[in-house]
A tleap script that builds the chain and sets N, CA, C and O, in Angstrom:
source leaprc.protein.ff14SB
mol = sequence {
  NMET HIE TYR THR GLU ARG ILE ALA HIE GLY
  THR PRO ILE THR VAL HIE SER GLU ALA LEU
  PRO THR VAL PHE ILE HIE TYR GLU GLU LEU
  ALA GLU LEU LEU ARG TRP ALA ALA THR LEU
  THR ASP ALA THR GLY ALA VAL ASN ALA CYS
  SER ASP GLY PRO LEU ASP VAL TYR GLY LEU
  GLY THR VAL ILE ALA ALA GLN VAL GLY ARG
  GLU ALA VAL TYR ARG SER VAL ALA ALA GLY
  GLU PRO ALA SER PRO PHE SER PHE ASP ARG
  HIE TYR ALA MET GLY ASN ALA ARG ALA LYS
  GLU LEU GLY PHE SER PHE SER ARG THR ALA
  ASP TRP LEU PRO GLY ALA VAL THR GLU VAL
  LEU ALA THR THR ALA ALA PRO THR CCYS
}
set mol.1.N position { 107.085 59.239 107.073 }
set mol.1.CA position { 105.669 59.443 106.851 }
set mol.1.C position { 105.341 60.931 106.755 }
set mol.1.O position { 104.387 61.313 106.076 }
set mol.2.N position { 106.111 61.758 107.417 }
set mol.2.CA position { 105.876 63.207 107.387 }
set mol.2.C position { 105.771 63.697 105.942 }
set mol.2.O position { 104.827 64.400 105.583 }
set mol.3.N position { 106.739 63.323 105.129 }
set mol.3.CA position { 106.784 63.817 103.757 }
set mol.3.C position { 105.751 63.137 102.870 }
set mol.3.O position { 105.092 63.808 102.075 }
set mol.4.N position { 105.594 61.828 102.987 }
set mol.4.CA position { 104.628 61.150 102.121 }
set mol.4.C position { 103.214 61.661 102.378 }
set mol.4.O position { 102.458 61.885 101.433 }
set mol.5.N position { 102.852 61.845 103.635 }
set mol.5.CA position { 101.511 62.341 103.949 }
set mol.5.C position { 101.318 63.767 103.453 }
set mol.5.O position { 100.288 64.084 102.858 }
set mol.6.N position { 102.295 64.620 103.691 }
set mol.6.CA position { 102.159 66.019 103.268 }
set mol.6.C position { 102.098 66.143 101.754 }
set mol.6.O position { 101.265 66.881 101.228 }
set mol.7.N position { 102.957 65.439 101.052 }
set mol.7.CA position { 102.943 65.528 99.592 }
set mol.7.C position { 101.658 64.936 99.046 }
set mol.7.O position { 101.058 65.521 98.144 }
set mol.8.N position { 101.215 63.801 99.555 }
set mol.8.CA position { 99.983 63.170 99.083 }
set mol.8.C position { 98.761 64.062 99.282 }
set mol.8.O position { 97.837 64.044 98.468 }
set mol.9.N position { 98.754 64.837 100.357 }
set mol.9.CA position { 97.605 65.692 100.661 }
set mol.9.C position { 97.774 67.128 100.164 }
set mol.9.O position { 96.864 67.944 100.312 }
set mol.10.N position { 98.931 67.441 99.577 }
set mol.10.CA position { 99.176 68.793 99.090 }
set mol.10.C position { 99.441 69.792 100.192 }
set mol.10.O position { 99.308 70.998 99.982 }
set mol.11.N position { 99.816 69.306 101.372 }
set mol.11.CA position { 100.109 70.171 102.513 }
set mol.11.C position { 101.526 70.722 102.372 }
set mol.11.O position { 102.454 69.969 102.077 }
set mol.12.N position { 101.701 72.017 102.577 }
set mol.12.CA position { 103.052 72.585 102.449 }
set mol.12.C position { 104.051 71.959 103.434 }
set mol.12.O position { 103.715 71.626 104.571 }
set mol.13.N position { 105.266 71.817 102.959 }
set mol.13.CA position { 106.379 71.307 103.759 }
set mol.13.C position { 107.268 72.493 104.080 }
set mol.13.O position { 107.723 73.195 103.177 }
set mol.14.N position { 107.515 72.718 105.352 }
set mol.14.CA position { 108.348 73.840 105.775 }
set mol.14.C position { 109.821 73.459 105.616 }
set mol.14.O position { 110.295 72.501 106.226 }
set mol.15.N position { 110.532 74.219 104.794 }
set mol.15.CA position { 111.935 73.925 104.510 }
set mol.15.C position { 112.763 75.202 104.582 }
set mol.15.O position { 112.245 76.308 104.431 }
set mol.16.N position { 114.046 75.027 104.813 }
set mol.16.CA position { 114.965 76.167 104.752 }
set mol.16.C position { 115.159 76.554 103.288 }
set mol.16.O position { 115.286 75.686 102.424 }
set mol.17.N position { 115.181 77.830 103.018 }
set mol.17.CA position { 115.296 78.275 101.626 }
set mol.17.C position { 116.586 77.794 100.984 }
set mol.17.O position { 116.625 77.552 99.778 }
set mol.18.N position { 117.636 77.654 101.770 }
set mol.18.CA position { 118.901 77.115 101.262 }
set mol.18.C position { 119.237 75.852 102.050 }
set mol.18.O position { 120.235 75.797 102.768 }
set mol.19.N position { 118.390 74.851 101.903 }
set mol.19.CA position { 118.571 73.590 102.638 }
set mol.19.C position { 119.849 72.894 102.186 }
set mol.19.O position { 120.155 72.837 100.995 }
set mol.20.N position { 120.574 72.377 103.141 }
set mol.20.CA position { 121.820 71.666 102.863 }
set mol.20.C position { 121.577 70.160 102.883 }
set mol.20.O position { 120.660 69.688 103.556 }
set mol.21.N position { 122.387 69.409 102.156 }
set mol.21.CA position { 122.180 67.957 102.086 }
set mol.21.C position { 122.581 67.237 103.369 }
set mol.21.O position { 123.357 67.743 104.179 }
set mol.22.N position { 122.034 66.066 103.519 }
set mol.22.CA position { 122.400 65.159 104.594 }
set mol.22.C position { 122.539 63.767 103.980 }
set mol.22.O position { 122.405 63.603 102.767 }
set mol.23.N position { 122.801 62.790 104.798 }
set mol.23.CA position { 122.949 61.420 104.309 }
set mol.23.C position { 121.901 60.526 104.964 }
set mol.23.O position { 121.368 60.835 106.029 }
set mol.24.N position { 121.628 59.428 104.307 }
set mol.24.CA position { 120.623 58.485 104.763 }
set mol.24.C position { 121.203 57.076 104.686 }
set mol.24.O position { 122.232 56.852 104.048 }
set mol.25.N position { 120.534 56.132 105.339 }
set mol.25.CA position { 120.890 54.727 105.213 }
set mol.25.C position { 119.619 53.904 105.377 }
set mol.25.O position { 118.776 54.211 106.219 }
set mol.26.N position { 119.490 52.871 104.579 }
set mol.26.CA position { 118.340 51.970 104.667 }
set mol.26.C position { 118.524 51.087 105.898 }
set mol.26.O position { 119.648 50.716 106.236 }
set mol.27.N position { 117.445 50.759 106.554 }
set mol.27.CA position { 117.538 49.962 107.783 }
set mol.27.C position { 118.200 48.610 107.548 }
set mol.27.O position { 118.902 48.120 108.432 }
set mol.28.N position { 118.003 47.998 106.397 }
set mol.28.CA position { 118.641 46.706 106.120 }
set mol.28.C position { 120.153 46.868 105.965 }
set mol.28.O position { 120.926 46.016 106.401 }
set mol.29.N position { 120.557 47.958 105.345 }
set mol.29.CA position { 121.990 48.215 105.181 }
set mol.29.C position { 122.632 48.526 106.531 }
set mol.29.O position { 123.760 48.108 106.788 }
set mol.30.N position { 121.938 49.244 107.380 }
set mol.30.CA position { 122.450 49.531 108.721 }
set mol.30.C position { 122.629 48.242 109.508 }
set mol.30.O position { 123.642 48.067 110.185 }
set mol.31.N position { 121.660 47.341 109.428 }
set mol.31.CA position { 121.774 46.056 110.121 }
set mol.31.C position { 122.968 45.267 109.581 }
set mol.31.O position { 123.701 44.646 110.350 }
set mol.32.N position { 123.164 45.289 108.268 }
set mol.32.CA position { 124.297 44.585 107.667 }
set mol.32.C position { 125.618 45.206 108.114 }
set mol.32.O position { 126.578 44.482 108.378 }
set mol.33.N position { 125.682 46.517 108.200 }
set mol.33.CA position { 126.896 47.180 108.672 }
set mol.33.C position { 127.204 46.789 110.116 }
set mol.33.O position { 128.361 46.530 110.448 }
set mol.34.N position { 126.203 46.742 110.963 }
set mol.34.CA position { 126.419 46.357 112.364 }
set mol.34.C position { 126.901 44.910 112.459 }
set mol.34.O position { 127.789 44.599 113.253 }
set mol.35.N position { 126.311 44.023 111.645 }
set mol.35.CA position { 126.757 42.624 111.624 }
set mol.35.C position { 128.206 42.555 111.173 }
set mol.35.O position { 129.022 41.867 111.786 }
set mol.36.N position { 128.521 43.263 110.112 }
set mol.36.CA position { 129.874 43.287 109.576 }
set mol.36.C position { 130.855 43.843 110.614 }
set mol.36.O position { 131.921 43.265 110.826 }
set mol.37.N position { 130.504 44.952 111.256 }
set mol.37.CA position { 131.398 45.570 112.237 }
set mol.37.C position { 131.678 44.631 113.405 }
set mol.37.O position { 132.772 44.650 113.969 }
set mol.38.N position { 130.698 43.813 113.770 }
set mol.38.CA position { 130.880 42.873 114.879 }
set mol.38.C position { 131.889 41.786 114.534 }
set mol.38.O position { 132.424 41.134 115.431 }
set mol.39.N position { 132.157 41.581 113.239 }
set mol.39.CA position { 133.102 40.539 112.830 }
set mol.39.C position { 134.524 41.058 112.686 }
set mol.39.O position { 135.452 40.269 112.507 }
set mol.40.N position { 134.712 42.376 112.760 }
set mol.40.CA position { 136.057 42.940 112.621 }
set mol.40.C position { 136.907 42.535 113.825 }
set mol.40.O position { 136.480 42.661 114.973 }
set mol.41.N position { 138.094 42.056 113.551 }
set mol.41.CA position { 138.962 41.639 114.650 }
set mol.41.C position { 140.172 42.557 114.817 }
set mol.41.O position { 140.778 42.596 115.888 }
set mol.42.N position { 140.523 43.291 113.767 }
set mol.42.CA position { 141.740 44.092 113.847 }
set mol.42.C position { 141.483 45.599 113.780 }
set mol.42.O position { 142.424 46.369 113.588 }
set mol.43.N position { 140.248 46.028 113.933 }
set mol.43.CA position { 139.935 47.458 113.874 }
set mol.43.C position { 139.209 47.878 115.144 }
set mol.43.O position { 138.398 47.135 115.698 }
set mol.44.N position { 139.517 49.066 115.578 }
set mol.44.CA position { 138.813 49.647 116.724 }
set mol.44.C position { 138.364 51.043 116.346 }
set mol.44.O position { 138.875 51.631 115.393 }
set mol.45.N position { 137.421 51.568 117.084 }
set mol.45.CA position { 136.943 52.920 116.845 }
set mol.45.C position { 135.664 52.951 116.048 }
set mol.45.O position { 135.133 51.923 115.628 }
set mol.46.N position { 135.193 54.143 115.854 }
set mol.46.CA position { 133.899 54.361 115.210 }
set mol.46.C position { 133.988 54.305 113.693 }
set mol.46.O position { 135.020 54.611 113.097 }
set mol.47.N position { 132.881 53.908 113.091 }
set mol.47.CA position { 132.683 54.020 111.649 }
set mol.47.C position { 131.310 54.658 111.441 }
set mol.47.O position { 130.368 54.385 112.185 }
set mol.48.N position { 131.212 55.491 110.446 }
set mol.48.CA position { 129.932 56.124 110.134 }
set mol.48.C position { 129.105 55.216 109.244 }
set mol.48.O position { 129.639 54.469 108.424 }
set mol.49.N position { 127.798 55.291 109.417 }
set mol.49.CA position { 126.876 54.466 108.643 }
set mol.49.C position { 126.000 55.358 107.780 }
set mol.49.O position { 125.057 55.981 108.267 }
set mol.50.N position { 126.323 55.414 106.493 }
set mol.50.CA position { 125.489 56.178 105.569 }
set mol.50.C position { 125.700 55.658 104.153 }
set mol.50.O position { 126.818 55.342 103.747 }
set mol.51.N position { 124.619 55.578 103.427 }
set mol.51.CA position { 124.709 55.185 102.023 }
set mol.51.C position { 125.417 56.282 101.248 }
set mol.51.O position { 125.512 57.417 101.717 }
set mol.52.N position { 125.908 55.953 100.081 }
set mol.52.CA position { 126.561 56.936 99.229 }
set mol.52.C position { 125.497 57.837 98.599 }
set mol.52.O position { 124.417 57.374 98.230 }
set mol.53.N position { 125.810 59.106 98.484 }
set mol.53.CA position { 124.917 60.033 97.809 }
set mol.53.C position { 124.105 60.887 98.753 }
set mol.53.O position { 122.983 60.527 99.110 }
set mol.54.N position { 124.667 62.033 99.170 }
set mol.54.CA position { 123.891 62.935 100.012 }
set mol.54.C position { 122.672 63.462 99.254 }
set mol.54.O position { 122.639 63.468 98.023 }
set mol.55.N position { 121.687 63.896 100.006 }
set mol.55.CA position { 120.423 64.333 99.421 }
set mol.55.C position { 119.877 65.483 100.261 }
set mol.55.O position { 119.927 65.436 101.490 }
set mol.56.N position { 119.359 66.510 99.605 }
set mol.56.CA position { 118.724 67.576 100.375 }
set mol.56.C position { 117.219 67.338 100.419 }
set mol.56.O position { 116.706 66.421 99.778 }
set mol.57.N position { 116.521 68.168 101.176 }
set mol.57.CA position { 115.087 67.993 101.383 }
set mol.57.C position { 114.312 68.086 100.064 }
set mol.57.O position { 113.280 67.434 99.906 }
set mol.58.N position { 114.799 68.884 99.129 }
set mol.58.CA position { 114.123 69.008 97.844 }
set mol.58.C position { 114.276 67.733 97.009 }
set mol.58.O position { 113.337 67.320 96.329 }
set mol.59.N position { 115.448 67.117 97.060 }
set mol.59.CA position { 115.645 65.842 96.374 }
set mol.59.C position { 114.783 64.748 96.968 }
set mol.59.O position { 114.215 63.933 96.240 }
set mol.60.N position { 114.684 64.726 98.296 }
set mol.60.CA position { 113.815 63.763 98.973 }
set mol.60.C position { 112.371 63.960 98.528 }
set mol.60.O position { 111.671 62.993 98.227 }
set mol.61.N position { 111.929 65.211 98.487 }
set mol.61.CA position { 110.567 65.511 98.043 }
set mol.61.C position { 110.313 65.097 96.612 }
set mol.61.O position { 109.217 64.641 96.285 }
set mol.62.N position { 111.302 65.245 95.753 }
set mol.62.CA position { 111.160 64.863 94.346 }
set mol.62.C position { 110.932 63.363 94.200 }
set mol.62.O position { 110.077 62.938 93.422 }
set mol.63.N position { 111.692 62.560 94.944 }
set mol.63.CA position { 111.528 61.098 94.884 }
set mol.63.C position { 110.130 60.701 95.357 }
set mol.63.O position { 109.473 59.866 94.735 }
set mol.64.N position { 109.686 61.293 96.443 }
set mol.64.CA position { 108.365 60.969 96.987 }
set mol.64.C position { 107.265 61.440 96.040 }
set mol.64.O position { 106.320 60.699 95.767 }
set mol.65.N position { 107.384 62.660 95.544 }
set mol.65.CA position { 106.370 63.218 94.647 }
set mol.65.C position { 106.197 62.367 93.394 }
set mol.65.O position { 105.080 62.213 92.902 }
set mol.66.N position { 107.284 61.818 92.878 }
set mol.66.CA position { 107.211 60.980 91.688 }
set mol.66.C position { 106.341 59.747 91.935 }
set mol.66.O position { 105.628 59.304 91.035 }
set mol.67.N position { 106.395 59.198 93.135 }
set mol.67.CA position { 105.606 58.004 93.441 }
set mol.67.C position { 104.183 58.334 93.860 }
set mol.67.O position { 103.263 57.551 93.623 }
set mol.68.N position { 104.004 59.484 94.478 }
set mol.68.CA position { 102.671 59.877 94.937 }
set mol.68.C position { 101.850 60.418 93.767 }
set mol.68.O position { 100.621 60.340 93.778 }
set mol.69.N position { 102.529 60.964 92.762 }
set mol.69.CA position { 101.822 61.519 91.615 }
set mol.69.C position { 101.377 62.952 91.839 }
set mol.69.O position { 100.447 63.426 91.187 }
set mol.70.N position { 102.026 63.630 92.741 }
set mol.70.CA position { 101.717 65.027 93.078 }
set mol.70.C position { 103.012 65.774 93.295 }
set mol.70.O position { 103.994 65.201 93.768 }
set mol.71.N position { 103.021 67.039 92.955 }
set mol.71.CA position { 104.208 67.844 93.229 }
set mol.71.C position { 104.236 68.248 94.687 }
set mol.71.O position { 103.196 68.499 95.296 }
set mol.72.N position { 105.427 68.309 95.236 }
set mol.72.CA position { 105.590 68.772 96.613 }
set mol.72.C position { 105.375 70.275 96.665 }
set mol.72.O position { 105.778 71.008 95.762 }
set mol.73.N position { 104.733 70.723 97.738 }
set mol.73.CA position { 104.515 72.148 97.973 }
set mol.73.C position { 105.407 72.544 99.148 }
set mol.73.O position { 105.349 71.935 100.216 }
set mol.74.N position { 106.228 73.568 98.941 }
set mol.74.CA position { 107.170 73.984 99.975 }
set mol.74.C position { 106.841 75.388 100.488 }
set mol.74.O position { 106.349 76.241 99.749 }
set mol.75.N position { 107.121 75.597 101.753 }
set mol.75.CA position { 107.050 76.927 102.364 }
set mol.75.C position { 108.421 77.180 102.975 }
set mol.75.O position { 108.844 76.459 103.880 }
set mol.76.N position { 109.109 78.194 102.487 }
set mol.76.CA position { 110.484 78.471 102.919 }
set mol.76.C position { 110.518 79.273 104.215 }
set mol.76.O position { 109.685 80.145 104.461 }
set mol.77.N position { 111.522 78.940 105.039 }
set mol.77.CA position { 111.818 79.702 106.247 }
set mol.77.C position { 113.300 80.054 106.224 }
set mol.77.O position { 114.093 79.417 105.529 }
set mol.78.N position { 113.651 81.050 106.973 }
set mol.78.CA position { 115.045 81.500 107.028 }
set mol.78.C position { 115.896 80.556 107.867 }
set mol.78.O position { 115.380 79.763 108.654 }
set mol.79.N position { 117.198 80.656 107.686 }
set mol.79.CA position { 118.143 79.871 108.490 }
set mol.79.C position { 117.884 80.141 109.961 }
set mol.79.O position { 117.641 81.280 110.361 }
set mol.80.N position { 117.936 79.092 110.760 }
set mol.80.CA position { 117.725 79.211 112.190 }
set mol.80.C position { 116.280 79.022 112.622 }
set mol.80.O position { 116.014 78.802 113.804 }
set mol.81.N position { 115.345 79.106 111.684 }
set mol.81.CA position { 113.934 78.897 112.012 }
set mol.81.C position { 113.596 77.406 111.942 }
set mol.81.O position { 114.247 76.657 111.213 }
set mol.82.N position { 112.584 76.974 112.696 }
set mol.82.CA position { 112.192 75.559 112.651 }
set mol.82.C position { 111.683 75.159 111.266 }
set mol.82.O position { 111.028 75.940 110.576 }
set mol.83.N position { 112.001 73.932 110.884 }
set mol.83.CA position { 111.571 73.404 109.588 }
set mol.83.C position { 111.284 71.915 109.737 }
set mol.83.O position { 111.470 71.334 110.806 }
set mol.84.N position { 110.834 71.319 108.663 }
set mol.84.CA position { 110.524 69.892 108.659 }
set mol.84.C position { 111.783 69.057 108.860 }
set mol.84.O position { 112.894 69.540 108.639 }
set mol.85.N position { 111.609 67.798 109.281 }
set mol.85.CA position { 112.774 66.912 109.424 }
set mol.85.C position { 113.549 66.826 108.102 }
set mol.85.O position { 112.951 66.870 107.027 }
set mol.86.N position { 114.824 66.707 108.182 }
set mol.86.CA position { 115.746 66.578 107.048 }
set mol.86.C position { 115.918 67.869 106.255 }
set mol.86.O position { 116.557 67.859 105.203 }
set mol.87.N position { 115.363 68.975 106.733 }
set mol.87.CA position { 115.671 70.284 106.165 }
set mol.87.C position { 116.670 70.921 107.110 }
set mol.87.O position { 116.326 71.307 108.227 }
set mol.88.N position { 117.900 71.026 106.657 }
set mol.88.CA position { 118.963 71.519 107.523 }
set mol.88.C position { 119.535 72.824 106.984 }
set mol.88.O position { 119.732 72.981 105.779 }
set mol.89.N position { 119.795 73.750 107.888 }
set mol.89.CA position { 120.420 75.016 107.497 }
set mol.89.C position { 121.904 75.030 107.843 }
set mol.89.O position { 122.571 76.057 107.712 }
set mol.90.N position { 122.409 73.895 108.281 }
set mol.90.CA position { 123.853 73.718 108.516 }
set mol.90.C position { 124.195 72.266 108.156 }
set mol.90.O position { 123.308 71.423 108.025 }
set mol.91.N position { 125.452 72.001 108.003 }
set mol.91.CA position { 125.883 70.681 107.532 }
set mol.91.C position { 125.693 69.594 108.599 }
set mol.91.O position { 126.119 69.740 109.744 }
set mol.92.N position { 125.043 68.506 108.188 }
set mol.92.CA position { 124.885 67.335 109.045 }
set mol.92.C position { 125.345 66.056 108.333 }
set mol.92.O position { 125.221 64.961 108.882 }
set mol.93.N position { 125.858 66.193 107.150 }
set mol.93.CA position { 126.305 65.009 106.411 }
set mol.93.C position { 127.558 64.430 107.056 }
set mol.93.O position { 128.350 65.153 107.660 }
set mol.94.N position { 127.725 63.134 106.924 }
set mol.94.CA position { 128.919 62.470 107.445 }
set mol.94.C position { 129.540 61.668 106.311 }
set mol.94.O position { 128.914 61.442 105.276 }
set mol.95.N position { 130.764 61.249 106.520 }
set mol.95.CA position { 131.456 60.450 105.525 }
set mol.95.C position { 131.554 58.997 105.957 }
set mol.95.O position { 131.626 58.693 107.147 }
set mol.96.N position { 131.558 58.115 104.987 }
set mol.96.CA position { 131.668 56.683 105.283 }
set mol.96.C position { 133.004 56.101 104.826 }
set mol.96.O position { 133.141 54.886 104.686 }
set mol.97.N position { 133.983 56.967 104.595 }
set mol.97.CA position { 135.275 56.539 104.046 }
set mol.97.C position { 135.978 55.502 104.927 }
set mol.97.O position { 136.569 54.558 104.403 }
set mol.98.N position { 135.927 55.655 106.234 }
set mol.98.CA position { 136.641 54.707 107.104 }
set mol.98.C position { 136.053 53.303 106.973 }
set mol.98.O position { 136.801 52.331 106.866 }
set mol.99.N position { 134.737 53.186 106.979 }
set mol.99.CA position { 134.115 51.870 106.822 }
set mol.99.C position { 134.482 51.271 105.468 }
set mol.99.O position { 134.716 50.066 105.371 }
set mol.100.N position { 134.535 52.087 104.436 }
set mol.100.CA position { 134.941 51.591 103.115 }
set mol.100.C position { 136.384 51.108 103.141 }
set mol.100.O position { 136.699 50.057 102.585 }
set mol.101.N position { 137.259 51.873 103.785 }
set mol.101.CA position { 138.669 51.478 103.891 }
set mol.101.C position { 138.811 50.134 104.608 }
set mol.101.O position { 139.712 49.350 104.309 }
set mol.102.N position { 137.909 49.880 105.560 }
set mol.102.CA position { 137.942 48.612 106.299 }
set mol.102.C position { 137.260 47.472 105.552 }
set mol.102.O position { 137.298 46.324 105.995 }
set mol.103.N position { 136.629 47.792 104.408 }
set mol.103.CA position { 136.079 46.738 103.567 }
set mol.103.C position { 134.573 46.696 103.398 }
set mol.103.O position { 134.072 45.803 102.714 }
set mol.104.N position { 133.822 47.626 103.992 }
set mol.104.CA position { 132.366 47.597 103.814 }
set mol.104.C position { 131.999 48.331 102.537 }
set mol.104.O position { 132.582 49.367 102.217 }
set mol.105.N position { 131.039 47.796 101.816 }
set mol.105.CA position { 130.578 48.401 100.571 }
set mol.105.C position { 129.166 48.941 100.772 }
set mol.105.O position { 128.249 48.189 101.101 }
set mol.106.N position { 128.999 50.232 100.574 }
set mol.106.CA position { 127.699 50.875 100.757 }
set mol.106.C position { 126.926 50.955 99.452 }
set mol.106.O position { 127.504 51.014 98.366 }
set mol.107.N position { 125.603 50.953 99.584 }
set mol.107.CA position { 124.739 51.166 98.428 }
set mol.107.C position { 124.624 52.669 98.180 }
set mol.107.O position { 125.162 53.480 98.933 }
set mol.108.N position { 123.919 53.018 97.122 }
set mol.108.CA position { 123.639 54.420 96.835 }
set mol.108.C position { 122.217 54.728 97.297 }
set mol.108.O position { 121.294 53.947 97.066 }
set mol.109.N position { 122.054 55.857 97.942 }
set mol.109.CA position { 120.734 56.272 98.424 }
set mol.109.C position { 119.713 56.242 97.291 }
set mol.109.O position { 118.586 55.787 97.488 }
set mol.110.N position { 120.091 56.716 96.122 }
set mol.110.CA position { 119.168 56.769 94.985 }
set mol.110.C position { 118.684 55.382 94.561 }
set mol.110.O position { 117.624 55.261 93.946 }
set mol.111.N position { 119.444 54.337 94.882 }
set mol.111.CA position { 119.056 52.982 94.486 }
set mol.111.C position { 117.971 52.398 95.384 }
set mol.111.O position { 117.122 51.650 94.899 }
set mol.112.N position { 117.970 52.714 96.674 }
set mol.112.CA position { 116.997 52.105 97.581 }
set mol.112.C position { 115.877 53.035 98.021 }
set mol.112.O position { 114.847 52.564 98.504 }
set mol.113.N position { 116.051 54.348 97.866 }
set mol.113.CA position { 115.044 55.291 98.358 }
set mol.113.C position { 113.663 55.106 97.726 }
set mol.113.O position { 112.672 55.141 98.455 }
set mol.114.N position { 113.547 54.914 96.421 }
set mol.114.CA position { 112.202 54.699 95.867 }
set mol.114.C position { 111.488 53.495 96.487 }
set mol.114.O position { 110.283 53.557 96.730 }
set mol.115.N position { 112.205 52.413 96.744 }
set mol.115.CA position { 111.602 51.249 97.402 }
set mol.115.C position { 111.171 51.550 98.823 }
set mol.115.O position { 110.137 51.060 99.276 }
set mol.116.N position { 111.956 52.354 99.535 }
set mol.116.CA position { 111.582 52.735 100.900 }
set mol.116.C position { 110.325 53.595 100.880 }
set mol.116.O position { 109.470 53.463 101.756 }
set mol.117.N position { 110.206 54.466 99.896 }
set mol.117.CA position { 108.988 55.279 99.766 }
set mol.117.C position { 107.795 54.375 99.480 }
set mol.117.O position { 106.717 54.577 100.038 }
set mol.118.N position { 107.976 53.390 98.626 }
set mol.118.CA position { 106.903 52.433 98.341 }
set mol.118.C position { 106.457 51.723 99.610 }
set mol.118.O position { 105.260 51.541 99.831 }
set mol.119.N position { 107.415 51.320 100.449 }
set mol.119.CA position { 107.077 50.669 101.723 }
set mol.119.C position { 106.239 51.588 102.599 }
set mol.119.O position { 105.238 51.157 103.171 }
set mol.120.N position { 106.636 52.837 102.706 }
set mol.120.CA position { 105.894 53.795 103.543 }
set mol.120.C position { 104.490 53.990 102.986 }
set mol.120.O position { 103.516 53.976 103.738 }
set mol.121.N position { 104.384 54.170 101.683 }
set mol.121.CA position { 103.073 54.376 101.077 }
set mol.121.C position { 102.161 53.174 101.295 }
set mol.121.O position { 100.959 53.336 101.502 }
set mol.122.N position { 102.724 51.973 101.249 }
set mol.122.CA position { 101.925 50.760 101.456 }
set mol.122.C position { 101.426 50.649 102.890 }
set mol.122.O position { 100.339 50.123 103.128 }
set mol.123.N position { 102.198 51.133 103.833 }
set mol.123.CA position { 101.798 50.997 105.241 }
set mol.123.C position { 100.904 52.132 105.707 }
set mol.123.O position { 100.179 51.978 106.690 }
set mol.124.N position { 100.939 53.275 105.018 }
set mol.124.CA position { 100.131 54.410 105.454 }
set mol.124.C position { 98.870 54.581 104.641 }
set mol.124.O position { 97.983 55.345 105.023 }
set mol.125.N position { 98.778 53.880 103.523 }
set mol.125.CA position { 97.619 54.010 102.623 }
set mol.125.C position { 97.393 55.468 102.246 }
set mol.125.O position { 96.255 55.930 102.170 }
set mol.126.N position { 98.493 56.191 102.009 }
set mol.126.CA position { 98.385 57.585 101.612 }
set mol.126.C position { 97.764 57.663 100.226 }
set mol.126.O position { 98.102 56.859 99.358 }
set mol.127.N position { 96.864 58.614 100.000 }
set mol.127.CA position { 96.227 58.721 98.671 }
set mol.127.C position { 97.234 59.150 97.625 }
set mol.127.O position { 98.122 59.954 97.908 }
set mol.128.N position { 97.107 58.634 96.451 }
set mol.128.CA position { 97.927 59.056 95.312 }
set mol.128.C position { 97.006 59.498 94.207 }
set mol.128.O position { 95.829 59.140 94.189 }
set mol.129.N position { 97.530 60.270 93.289 }
set mol.129.CA position { 96.710 60.762 92.177 }
set mol.129.C position { 96.597 59.724 91.101 }
set mol.129.O position { 95.944 59.958 90.084 }
savepdb mol mol.pdb
quit
């Protein structure tokens, strides 16, 4: 909601000038991964849960802005300074290779993110142009 509200209202989003990408996962896919992991009988240890396709804060803003009908407004801060959620000045992305090796198939972030934005917009009644 942080991003949808700010973009809809034209409020600047504080981001790192050289924001690094991170990974995301849809809540339904996370639930499916947990169900799947509970059925594994011959594997132990951790698996990472993330859809394919890392995304930085600017890419996230672009997807939201397209649905809101307004361009995102950014205010840059230097590395180490506080910024909005999902604006990272160091690497936080993880890999899902182990889960794939064990047989789980992940979706692509770009495939479900627009629908997730639609869900947020429907629940917040954020104004659009």
